[in-house]
N, C-alpha and C positions, 0 to 999 in steps of 0.2 A: 360233196367230195372235196378233199383238200389235197392239192398237188404239192409235192415237196421237192426241193432242190436235191439233185442227185438221183432221183427216181428215173426209171426208164419205162417208156410206154411204146407200144406199136400204134402208130397214128397214120391215117391216110393223108398224105400231103398234097393230093390233087385238089384243085387245078394248079399247074405250075407253068413256068415259061423258061425257055432257053435251057441253060445248064443247071437249073435248080434240080435237086433230087426229087423224084416223083414216086407215087405209089405208096403202099403201106410199108413203113420203115420204122425202125427203132429211133426214138428221139430221147435225148437226155435233157432233163429240166435243168436249166442254168439259172433262171431268175430266182431271187431270194424268196423265202417263204412268206415274208411280210407282203410282198407284191403278189405272190400266188394266191393269197387269201382274199385279195381285192377283186372286184368285178372288172378286171382289165384283161390283157392278153398275157400269155405265159411264154417266156423266152426259152428256146430250146436249141440244141445242137443236133444235127441230123447224123444218123449212123448209116453205114453200109457194110456189106459182108466183107470180112477180112480178106478173102480171096480176090476181091476186086481191086485191092490196093497192095501192090507187090513190094513197095518200098515204104519205109517209115520217113515221114517228114515232120518238121517242127510244128506243122499246122494240124496234125492228126494225133489222136490217142487211140492206140490199139488195146483192146481188152479181150481177155479170154472168157469163155463161158463161166469159169469159176469166179471171175472177178465181177461179172455183170448179172448173172442169172439168165442171160440169153442163151438160146440153143447153139449158136455159132459164134466163132470169133468175129468181133465187130470192130470197125474203125469209126470213131466219131470224128467227123470232119469239122474241126473248130472254125473253119472259114465259112461254113454253111450254118449261119445263125439265123433263126427264124422266130418270129413271134406268132403264136397261134391262139385262137380262141379256145377257151377251156372246154367247150362243147365237143371239140375234136377228140378228146381223150376218153378212153374206156374207163370203166369203174376202177380197175386195179392195175397197178404197175406190174411189169414182167420182171423187173430187176431193180437193182440199186447199186451205185458205185460206192466204194469205200472213200473215206476222207482222203486217204493217200492218193487214190486215182483222181479224185476231184481236184486236188492240189495240182496235179499234172494237167488237167483240163484248164484250170485257171491260168497256168503258165502259157499254155498254147493259145488261149484266148487273148492274153496280153500281147503275145507275139503277133497274132493276126491283126489286132487292132492298133498296134504300135503304142501300147500303154506301158 
């Protein structure tokens, strides 16, 4: 299985601590494909239901079902960056973001990390 940047998967994020997002959630693959092909970890951004986030912040990217392939509006929390072992991922993605949306994700990531 080859995981690709911009793909979205439902992944179980447990165990967690404190304010980390938990449970089975959509995650957006952030790491580049060259790294994703190596036997390393995959860097992702965690998503949550759009209804859980009532305001838009520069740290978040809101995507509609049409833009993501997900069943519900989703907000990707660009300050919730995690690295996960590839064995956490199911066989197939549930969606993929467009290049335009990934550019917005990259802008939010730079904001969150002060880059």
